N, C-alpha and C positions, 0 to 999 in steps of 0.2 A: 625540576619537577620531581615529586616523590616517585621512587621506583618500586615501592613495596605495596602498591595498591593491588589487591586481589579481587577476583570476580566475586567471591563470597562477601566482600565488603560492600558491594554496591548492587548486587543482584536483587531482583524482586523475589521474595520468598513465598508469598501467597499468590500463586499464579492462577489467573483465570484460564480455564482450559475447556476444550470440547472433548467429548468422548465418543468412541465407536461402540455400537453403531450410532450414527447421528444424522441430522438433516441440515440442509442449507438454511432453512428458516430458523433453526435453533442458533446457528452460527451468526446469521444476520442480526438476530435479537441481541446476542452477546456483544457484537461489534458496536451496535448502536447504543446500547445501554451503558456499556463500560467505556465507550469512546476510545477504543483501541483499534489498531489497524490489522491485527492478526493475533492468533492464539495457537499454542501447541495443541495437538490432538493426541489423546492418551488411549491406550488399550492395556488394561491390567497394570495401571500406574506407570507404564513405560511410554516415552515419547515416540510415536510412530509417524508423526507428520506435523505439518504446519499448514494452517488455513488462514488466508488473508483476504483483504478487500479485493486485491488483484485477482485472486482465484475466482471470487464470486462474479466480478465484472467480465472476466474472460470466458466464463461458462454459465451464462445467464439461465440456461434451461436445465442444468444439472441440479438434482436435488439431493443426491447421496453424498454425504460427507467423505466417505472413503474414496470417491471418484473426484471430488473437488480438491482435496488436500494435496500438498506437495509431500511425497513420501520420503522416508529415510532422512530426516533433517540432520544437518550438521550440528554437533553438540560440543560442549566445553565442560571442563571440570571446575569445581569451586576453587581449586588451588592455583589455577592459571592466573597470570597477571593481567592488568588492564591493557597493556600494549598488545599482548597476544590476542585478547578479545577484539580489540580494534582492528588488528591486522586480518583476523578471520572474517570479520564483518565486511571489510573492504574487498578482500581477495575473492570472496564468494558472492559478493554483491547481494547480501541479505541484510535484513533489518533486525533480526532477533536470533539469539542462540539459547536453546534450552540448556540448562545447567544440570548435568547428570552425575550422580554419585552411585557407583555400583549398580548401574543400569536403571536407577530410579530417578525420576524428575524431582529436583530439590529447589529449582529456581529458574529464573529467566533473566537474561541480560540483553538489552536492546541498544540500538544506536542512541536513543534518547537518554538511557542510563549513563552511557559513556560521556555524552555531551554534558549531562548534568554534573559529572565529576570534573570535566574540563572547566565548567563555570566556576568551580570552587578553587581552582589553582590558577596560577598566573602565567598564561602564555600570551605575552604581549606582542607577538608577531602580527603585523598587519595582515588582513585577510586577502589582500589584493592577488596574491599568487595562487589562491585556492578558489577564487570565484570563477564560475563558468560564464564566459563572455558570450558564448553562443546560446541565446535564450529563445525558447519558444513561448511566445505570448499570444493571448487570444483577445478578440474584441468583445466588449461587454454585452453586445446585443446578439451574439451568436446563440443559436438554439442549443440547449443543454445536451441533447442526445448527440449532436454533431461533435461537440467538444469532448464528450465522454468517449466516443469512438476514436477520435484523434489521439487522446491521451492513452487509450488502450493500445493502439497500433504503435505509438511512439515509446511506450513503456514509461510514461511520465506519471509521477504521483501528484504533482501540483504544477500549476502554471500561473504566472502573473497575468492580470487583466488590465487592458488599456481601454480608454474611452476614445471618442472621436477626435480629441485633441492630442492623442498619443501620450496622455498622462497616466501614470499608474493609479488605478482606482480600487484594486482589489486583488485577492488571491483565490483561486479555485483549486481545491484538492479532491482526491478520490473520496475522502471522508465526507465532503459536502455532497458529492454525487450519490454516495450510498445513502446518506441521510434523506435525500430527496426521492430516492427510488421506492418503487412499490412492487409487490408481488402480483403479477397478472396471471389469471387462470383463463385458459381458452380451450375450445374443443376443435381439433383438427381431424381431417379425413384423409384416408389413403385407400386407393382402389387396388384390389387384387383380382387378377384374372384366374378363372377356374380352368382355363385351357392351358395347353403346354405348347411351347414353340417347337417341340419335337414331334408333336402330333400332326401328321400330314392331313388329317381329316378335320382339323379344327381351323376354320377360317377366322380371321381377325374380327369380322363383323358378327360372327356367331358366338364368340366367346362369352361365357357368363362372367360377369364381374361382381365382386363382393366389396362393398364399402365398409371399411373399418374406421370407427370413430374412437378417438382417444384424447384424453385430457393432457394439456401441456401447461406447466407452471414455470414462469420465467421471471427474472428480475427485469423490470422495465424502468428506464429513465423517462420521466414524463416529457412528452413532446411540446407541452404548452408552456414550458419554462425556458427562460434564457439565462445566460451566465450570470447576469447581475442580480437575478432573483435569489440565487443561493450562495453567491461568492461571499467571502469575508471582506468587509469594507474597511478602509483605512488601515491597511496592513502595516505591521511593524517592519521597519526598514533599517538598513545600515549603509555605510559608505566604504570606499576602498581603504580608508585609513583606520577603520575600526579594527580593534584587536581580536584575536581568536577567542580569548576568554570572555571579552565583552559580548561578542555575538552569541557565544554559548549561554551567557547569562540571560540574554534577551529570549532565546529559544526556551530555556528552562522556565523562566518567569511567566511567559505567555503560552507555554505548552504548544509550541509550534515547531515545525521541522524544516522551515525554509525562511530565507530573508531576501527580499528583493534589494538589490544594490542600486542606489539612485544618486543623482548629482543634486546640486543646489536648486535646480529647476524641476525637481521630481521627475526627471527623465530616467527611464530605466537604462541601467548600464550593464547589469549582470544579475546573476541569481546564485545565492549561496544555499546549498543544502546541508542539513545537519551532518550527513556522512562526510562532507568535505572537511569538516572540522576534525575528523579522525586522522587526517593525513599529517598535520603538524605534530600530533601526539606520537605517531610512529617515528617521525623524524628525530624525536628527542631521545630515542633509545641509544 
């Protein structure tokens, strides 16, 4: 495998970004329109944060970008090599690295970019040793909000979907959930007492109360949808004997970041994530 591949050779130069000050609705629009899972957040041309679909789903009522984003992102320089980028993505369990030169954002390298390069080289090692055998799968008739909450609590970006015959029928990702979500506005009320607990002459029954009404805007996963309504049907799959580069080519060609591993009977055996393909890249150092 070539050892002289640098970050600047494969990074995205025209980076879609959000800027401060900004709002959740602006970010949601970017993620949906550009079909990306996250973007850097800039202030005065400097990368000060990262905001992703996970941030939005974990904080459905927060509207301010400054409070949604993950601050102080880990960055990399254009002169770093591909293996260094892969190692940083794995060690820090992140999906994207802003590329910074003299403090200024000049590009972005993601797990998908590294996998795209793996697709172009020949790593013929079978994927069996890199597949996650402990797989969390969901039933196709499960209400979508239930699965969205389970994925949030488990830190999962995507899950395979099984039907009543235990056959693989689809894939559900956080991208599908965000695409199906809506912004819901509501008015809520809070009661405030005019009396004080320290006032001995104020009885509970005599306290004046003041009702404060305030608007709340939150991301809501529609309760009338079930998994099969929004899942990706007929998912691209692989087997244990598929090679690392072959799986990378499937991911690159179909713009996906996971592959269910099945047997001849379409029974689910494992789950390969795009970041799993970075491991053999590091091992070749």
